[in-house]
C-alpha positions as CSV (number, residue, x, y, z in Angstrom):
1,X,128.6,103.9,170.6
2,X,128.0,100.6,172.3
3,X,127.6,98.9,168.9
4,X,130.9,100.4,167.6
5,X,132.9,99.5,170.7
6,X,131.5,96.0,170.9
7,X,132.1,95.5,167.1
8,X,135.7,96.8,167.3
9,X,136.6,94.6,170.3
10,X,135.1,91.5,168.6
11,X,136.9,92.2,165.3
12,X,140.2,93.0,167.0
13,X,140.1,89.9,169.2
14,X,139.1,87.4,166.4
15,X,141.8,88.8,164.0
16,X,144.5,88.8,166.7
17,X,143.7,85.2,167.7
18,X,143.7,84.1,164.0
19,X,147.0,85.7,163.2
20,X,148.5,84.5,166.5
21,X,147.7,81.0,165.5
22,X,149.8,81.5,162.3
23,X,152.6,83.2,164.3
24,X,152.9,80.6,167.1
25,X,153.0,77.7,164.6
26,X,155.6,79.5,162.4
27,X,157.8,80.1,165.4
28,X,157.3,76.4,166.5
29,X,158.3,75.3,163.0
30,X,161.5,77.4,163.1
31,X,160.4,80.1,160.7
32,X,161.5,83.7,161.2
33,X,158.5,86.0,161.6
34,X,159.3,89.6,160.4
35,X,156.0,91.3,161.3
36,X,152.8,90.4,163.2
37,X,150.1,93.0,162.3
38,X,146.5,93.4,163.5
39,X,144.9,95.7,160.9
40,X,146.2,97.1,157.6
41,X,147.5,100.5,156.5
42,X,149.4,103.0,158.5
43,X,150.8,101.6,161.8
44,X,149.4,103.3,164.9
45,X,151.5,101.4,167.4
46,X,154.6,99.3,167.0
47,X,156.8,97.5,169.4
48,X,159.5,94.7,169.7
49,X,160.0,92.2,172.5
50,X,163.5,91.7,173.8
51,X,165.3,88.9,171.9
52,X,162.4,88.5,169.4
53,X,163.0,89.6,165.8
54,X,159.3,90.1,165.1
55,X,157.8,93.6,164.8
56,X,154.4,93.8,166.4
57,X,152.0,96.3,164.8
58,X,148.6,97.7,165.5
59,X,147.4,99.3,162.2
60,X,144.8,101.9,161.2
61,X,142.3,99.7,159.3
62,X,141.1,96.9,161.7
63,X,139.6,94.8,158.9
64,X,142.1,92.0,158.9
65,X,145.7,91.3,159.7
66,X,148.7,89.4,158.6
67,X,151.9,87.6,159.6
68,X,154.9,88.4,157.4
69,X,157.5,85.7,157.4
70,X,160.9,85.4,155.9
71,X,160.3,84.1,152.4
72,X,162.5,84.0,149.2
73,X,159.5,84.6,147.0
74,X,159.0,88.1,148.6
75,X,162.5,89.4,149.0
76,X,166.1,88.1,148.9
77,X,167.1,86.0,151.9
78,X,170.7,85.9,153.3
79,X,172.2,82.4,152.8
80,X,172.8,82.2,156.6
81,X,169.0,82.5,157.2
82,X,167.7,80.5,154.3
83,X,166.8,77.6,156.7
84,X,164.5,80.1,158.5
85,X,162.5,81.0,155.4
86,X,158.9,79.8,155.0
87,X,159.3,78.6,151.4
88,X,162.2,76.3,152.4
89,X,160.2,74.4,155.0
90,X,158.9,70.9,154.4
91,X,155.3,70.6,153.2
92,X,154.0,69.5,156.5
93,X,155.4,72.5,158.3
94,X,153.9,74.9,155.7
95,X,150.5,73.2,155.9
96,X,150.5,73.4,159.7
97,X,151.4,77.1,159.7
98,X,148.6,77.9,157.3
99,X,146.0,75.8,159.1
100,X,147.0,77.2,162.5
101,X,145.0,80.4,162.0
102,X,141.6,78.8,161.4
103,X,142.4,76.3,164.1
104,X,143.1,79.1,166.6
105,X,139.6,80.6,165.9
106,X,138.0,77.2,166.4
107,X,139.9,76.7,169.7
108,X,138.8,80.2,170.8
109,X,135.2,79.2,170.2
110,X,135.7,76.0,172.3
111,X,137.2,78.1,175.1
112,X,134.3,80.7,175.0
113,X,131.6,78.0,174.9
114,X,133.4,76.2,177.8
115,X,133.6,79.4,179.9
116,X,129.9,80.0,179.4
117,X,129.1,76.4,180.3
118,X,131.2,76.6,183.5
119,X,129.9,80.0,184.6
120,X,126.3,79.1,183.8
121,X,123.7,80.9,181.7
122,X,120.1,81.9,182.5
123,X,117.8,80.4,179.9
124,X,114.0,79.9,179.5
125,X,112.7,76.5,180.6
126,X,111.8,74.1,177.7
127,X,108.1,74.7,178.2
128,X,106.2,75.3,174.9
129,X,103.9,78.2,174.1
130,X,100.7,77.6,172.1
131,X,101.7,76.5,168.6
132,X,101.2,78.6,165.6
133,X,97.9,77.8,163.9
134,X,98.3,75.3,161.0
135,X,101.9,74.6,161.9
136,X,103.7,71.2,162.3
137,X,103.5,71.4,166.0
138,X,99.7,72.1,166.1
139,X,99.1,69.2,163.6
140,X,101.2,66.9,165.7
141,X,98.9,67.6,168.7
142,X,100.9,70.1,170.8
143,X,98.6,72.6,172.5
144,X,101.0,74.6,174.7
145,X,102.3,74.2,178.2
146,X,104.1,71.0,177.5
147,X,107.5,70.4,179.1
148,X,110.0,69.1,176.5
149,X,112.1,66.5,178.3
150,X,114.0,64.9,175.4
151,X,114.5,65.2,171.7
152,X,115.1,62.2,169.4
153,X,116.5,62.7,165.9
154,X,115.8,60.1,163.2
155,X,118.0,57.1,163.8
156,X,119.3,58.3,167.2
157,X,118.4,58.0,170.8
158,X,116.5,60.5,172.9
159,X,118.7,63.0,174.6
160,X,117.9,65.5,177.3
161,X,116.8,69.0,176.4
162,X,118.6,71.5,178.6
163,X,116.6,74.7,177.9
164,X,114.3,76.3,175.4
165,X,117.3,77.7,173.6
166,X,118.8,74.3,173.4
167,X,115.5,73.0,171.9
168,X,115.5,75.8,169.2
169,X,119.1,75.1,168.3
170,X,118.5,71.4,167.8
171,X,115.3,72.0,165.9
172,X,117.3,74.3,163.6
173,X,119.9,71.7,163.0
174,X,117.4,69.0,162.2
175,X,115.3,71.3,159.9
176,X,118.3,72.4,157.9
177,X,119.4,68.8,157.6
178,X,115.9,67.7,156.5
179,X,115.6,65.2,159.5
180,X,112.4,64.4,161.3
181,X,112.5,64.5,165.1
182,X,110.4,63.2,168.0
183,X,109.8,65.4,171.1
184,X,109.2,63.6,174.4
185,X,106.9,65.9,176.3
186,X,105.2,65.9,179.7
187,X,102.5,68.0,181.3
188,X,105.0,69.2,183.9
189,X,108.7,68.8,184.8
190,X,109.5,65.3,185.9
191,X,106.1,63.9,184.7
192,X,105.6,60.9,182.5
193,X,106.4,61.6,178.8
194,X,104.8,60.9,175.5
195,X,106.3,61.0,172.0
196,X,105.3,63.8,169.6
197,X,106.8,63.3,166.1
198,X,107.6,66.4,164.0
199,X,108.1,65.9,160.3
200,X,110.7,68.5,159.8
201,X,111.9,66.7,156.7
202,X,108.7,67.8,154.9
203,X,109.6,71.5,155.2
204,X,111.3,73.3,152.3
205,X,114.0,75.0,154.3
206,X,116.0,77.6,152.4
207,X,116.5,80.2,155.2
208,X,117.2,79.9,158.9
209,X,114.9,82.7,159.8
210,X,111.8,83.5,161.9
211,X,109.5,82.0,159.2
212,X,111.1,78.6,159.8
213,X,109.9,78.5,163.4
214,X,106.5,79.9,162.3
215,X,106.1,76.8,160.1
216,X,107.4,74.5,162.8
217,X,105.1,76.2,165.2
218,X,107.5,76.5,168.1
219,X,108.4,80.2,168.4
220,X,108.7,81.0,172.1
221,X,108.6,79.6,175.6
222,X,105.4,79.5,177.6
223,X,104.4,82.8,179.3
224,X,101.4,83.6,181.4
225,X,98.7,85.8,179.6
226,X,99.4,88.8,181.7
227,X,99.3,92.5,180.7
228,X,102.6,94.2,181.4
229,X,103.6,97.9,181.1
230,X,100.8,99.9,179.5
231,X,101.8,102.8,177.2
232,X,99.9,106.1,177.8
233,X,97.4,106.9,175.0
234,X,97.6,103.3,173.5
235,X,94.6,101.1,172.9
236,X,95.2,99.2,176.1
237,X,95.2,102.4,178.2
238,X,92.1,103.7,176.4
239,X,90.3,100.4,177.2
240,X,91.2,100.6,180.9
241,X,93.7,97.8,181.0
242,X,96.3,97.8,183.8
243,X,99.6,96.1,184.4
244,X,99.1,92.8,186.1
245,X,95.7,92.0,184.5
246,X,95.4,88.3,183.7
247,X,93.5,87.7,180.5
248,X,91.3,84.6,180.5
249,X,89.2,84.9,177.3
250,X,89.0,87.1,174.2
251,X,85.7,87.0,172.4
252,X,84.9,83.8,174.2
253,X,88.1,82.1,173.2
254,X,90.2,80.7,176.1
255,X,93.6,82.3,176.3
256,X,96.1,79.7,177.6
257,X,99.2,81.9,177.4
258,X,100.9,85.1,176.2
259,X,101.6,83.6,172.8
260,X,97.9,83.0,172.0
261,X,97.0,86.5,173.4
262,X,99.5,88.1,171.1
263,X,98.2,86.2,168.1
264,X,94.6,87.2,168.9
265,X,95.7,90.9,169.1
266,X,97.6,90.7,165.8
267,X,94.5,89.2,164.1
268,X,92.1,92.0,165.3
269,X,92.1,93.9,161.9
270,X,90.0,93.6,158.9
271,X,91.1,92.8,155.3
272,X,91.5,96.5,154.5
273,X,93.2,97.3,157.8
274,X,90.1,98.5,159.7
275,X,90.1,98.1,163.5
276,X,88.1,95.2,165.0
277,X,86.9,95.5,168.7
278,X,87.4,92.6,171.1
279,X,85.9,91.7,174.4
280,X,88.4,90.7,176.9
281,X,87.5,88.8,180.1
282,X,90.2,89.2,182.7
283,X,91.1,89.0,186.4
284,X,92.4,92.0,188.4
285,X,93.2,91.7,192.1
286,X,90.9,88.6,192.4
287,X,88.0,90.3,190.6
288,X,86.6,89.3,187.2
289,X,86.2,92.1,184.6
290,X,85.1,92.5,181.1
291,X,86.5,95.2,178.9
292,X,86.2,96.2,175.2
293,X,89.6,96.6,173.6
294,X,90.1,97.9,170.1
295,X,93.6,97.2,168.8
296,X,95.1,99.8,166.5
297,X,95.9,98.6,163.0
298,X,99.6,98.8,161.9
299,X,101.3,97.7,158.8
300,X,104.3,95.3,159.1
301,X,106.0,94.1,155.9
302,X,102.9,95.0,154.0
303,X,100.5,93.1,156.3
304,X,98.0,94.7,158.7
305,X,98.3,93.6,162.3
306,X,96.7,94.8,165.5
307,X,98.6,96.6,168.4
308,X,97.4,97.5,171.8
309,X,100.3,99.6,173.1
310,X,101.2,97.3,176.0
311,X,103.7,94.5,176.8
312,X,101.8,91.2,176.5
313,X,102.9,88.1,178.4
314,X,104.8,87.7,181.6
315,X,108.5,86.8,181.6
316,X,109.2,83.1,180.8
317,X,110.1,80.7,183.5
318,X,113.9,80.7,183.7
319,X,116.5,78.1,184.7
320,X,120.3,78.2,185.3
321,X,122.1,75.9,182.8
322,X,125.6,75.1,184.2
323,X,128.0,72.2,183.5
324,X,130.8,70.7,185.4
325,X,134.5,71.1,184.5
326,X,134.8,68.0,182.2
327,X,131.2,68.1,180.8
328,X,131.5,71.9,180.2
329,X,134.6,71.3,178.1
330,X,133.0,68.4,176.2
331,X,129.9,70.5,175.5
332,X,132.1,73.3,174.3
333,X,133.8,71.0,171.8
334,X,130.5,69.6,170.7
335,X,128.8,73.0,170.2
336,X,131.9,74.2,168.1
337,X,131.7,71.1,166.0
338,X,127.9,71.4,165.5
339,X,128.1,75.1,164.5
340,X,131.1,74.4,162.2
341,X,129.3,71.5,160.4
342,X,126.0,73.4,160.1
343,X,127.9,76.4,158.6
344,X,129.6,74.1,156.1
345,X,126.3,72.5,155.2
346,X,124.6,75.8,154.7
347,X,127.4,77.0,152.5
348,X,127.2,73.9,150.4
349,X,123.4,74.2,150.0
350,X,123.8,77.8,148.9
351,X,126.3,76.7,146.3
352,X,123.9,74.2,144.8
353,X,120.9,76.4,145.2
354,X,119.1,74.5,148.0
355,X,119.5,77.4,150.4
356,X,119.0,81.1,149.9
357,X,121.9,83.5,149.7
358,X,119.9,85.7,152.1
359,X,121.6,83.6,154.8
360,X,124.9,85.4,154.2
361,X,125.6,88.2,156.6
362,X,128.2,91.0,156.4
363,X,129.8,93.5,158.7
364,X,126.7,95.6,159.3
365,X,124.7,92.7,160.7
366,X,127.7,91.5,162.7
367,X,128.1,95.0,164.2
368,X,124.4,95.2,165.0
369,X,124.4,91.8,166.7
370,X,127.7,92.7,168.6
371,X,126.0,95.8,170.1
372,X,122.8,94.0,170.9
373,X,124.6,91.0,172.6
374,X,126.9,93.4,174.6
375,X,123.9,95.3,175.8
376,X,122.2,92.1,177.1
377,X,125.3,91.0,179.1
378,X,128.7,89.4,179.1
379,X,127.3,85.9,178.6
380,X,125.4,86.9,175.4
381,X,128.5,88.7,174.1
382,X,130.7,85.7,174.7
383,X,128.3,83.4,172.8
384,X,128.3,86.0,170.0
385,X,132.1,86.0,169.9
386,X,132.1,82.2,169.8
387,X,129.7,82.0,166.9
388,X,131.6,84.6,164.9
389,X,134.9,82.9,165.7
390,X,133.6,79.6,164.4
391,X,132.4,81.3,161.2
392,X,135.8,83.0,160.7
393,X,137.6,79.7,161.2
394,X,135.3,77.8,158.8
395,X,135.3,80.6,156.2
396,X,139.1,80.6,156.1
397,X,139.2,76.9,155.5
398,X,137.2,77.2,152.3
399,X,139.3,76.2,149.2
400,X,139.4,79.8,147.8
401,X,142.9,80.7,146.7
402,X,143.0,84.0,148.7
403,X,142.1,82.2,151.9
404,X,144.0,79.8,154.1
405,X,142.0,76.9,152.6
406,X,143.2,77.9,149.2
407,X,146.8,77.6,150.3
408,X,146.0,74.2,151.8
409,X,144.5,73.2,148.4
410,X,147.9,74.1,146.8
411,X,149.7,72.0,149.3
412,X,147.4,69.1,148.7
413,X,148.2,69.3,144.9
414,X,151.9,69.4,145.8
415,X,151.5,66.3,148.1
416,X,149.7,64.4,145.3
417,X,151.8,65.4,142.3
418,X,155.1,66.0,144.0
419,X,155.4,69.5,142.5
420,X,154.1,72.9,143.5
421,X,151.5,74.9,141.6
422,X,153.1,77.0,138.9
423,X,153.3,80.8,139.3
424,X,151.1,81.3,136.3
425,X,148.3,79.1,137.6
426,X,148.7,80.5,141.1
427,X,148.2,84.0,139.7
428,X,145.0,83.0,137.7
429,X,143.6,81.2,140.8
430,X,144.3,84.2,143.0
431,X,142.4,86.5,140.6
432,X,139.5,84.1,140.5
433,X,139.5,83.8,144.3
434,X,139.5,87.5,144.8
435,X,136.5,87.9,142.3
436,X,134.5,85.3,144.2
437,X,135.3,86.8,147.6
438,X,134.4,90.3,146.4
439,X,131.1,88.9,145.0
440,X,130.3,87.2,148.3
441,X,131.1,90.4,150.2
442,X,128.8,92.4,148.0
443,X,125.9,90.0,148.5
444,X,126.5,89.9,152.2
445,X,126.6,93.7,152.4
446,X,123.4,93.9,150.3
447,X,121.7,91.5,152.7
448,X,122.8,93.6,155.6
449,X,121.2,96.7,154.2
450,X,118.0,95.0,153.3
451,X,117.8,93.3,156.7
452,X,118.5,96.4,158.7
453,X,116.3,98.6,156.6
454,X,113.4,96.2,157.1
């Protein structure tokens, strides 16, 4: 139920904002708006505002919306109102009205990011867990426990890293752009830093998924190697482990953090999935203990991994990231631009085959993320709304005839040639645009099913 409600609220808000952008610009340009509808199909609720000719509608199918304007191409227009028709407006006005929808979504994203920046968000400190074996981070000399103070992209200057989430975002951007980075790390917050280069440009990045960070080697913030809640009947309970136990060594190997402990547990299976016992040396209430733990084999995506039936690793060290009034607004604009540009680059790379179409997500994934973010809290939900609002704005600016970007493409042709696109060509382009859009939706829905089923 939470997922359904969160998805409906998100979809309704983003559609309403998009259509309101078209509506307000149309009114500002002197165009008569006949209907403002959120949703398609049978109207559930209709109303008029005094002195306003527009009919406002909430319809049954909340999968889109529209703004119906007075237009001679759709119905006869009284001569006295011809100056209020959309098709009689100058080219600049028509372009502004069409572009206002995507612009409204991008402005909403700026507002949402800004509100989060002002209110503050709890995020893990930028302290690195043990790197994945064989990864870029391990080969670069990172060992875990380092505080990342700054990040420097190729050709740029070092800039401060605000949190671990900020670090992951900037690594994602650099990896997808094929740019190397340098991390400036210290043994502790405020300590002297040293440069650690990461050759992200050497990675063949086709998907922005968990495997990308496995190859980079930076997957999670540092956590203490502590045993948390122990499940009754699990391998941890059978071995005598208790919540609060601090693990120091496993089979003689030093355990520096929760990330390394989880990796050792996962690897405690044979080639055929047989269980492999481990000797854990730990501290409990100031006393040293040695226990034999035998993780239970479990298959994940066709690979055998070990499980102990306990939460492993303490909560990461947290910090409150909050910005002032001006800086929060600037950061909101910057993040909206970064997400927009990254979205466009990924779409471009998918078109030329340099990125996998598995990156496309559809309504099922969006609904799933809506529910998950809403269950975490209002801040996570606002960040989710901002991300989807950016995606909606950018998607509608693509030069596909059925989208706002397609209409802007028509207007560009008109501005260059001095004549509008013929009806025959417009019909052909519309059919082609619908075919492309349906194909994209089918791929996105297929990806949703595969992703959620896995």
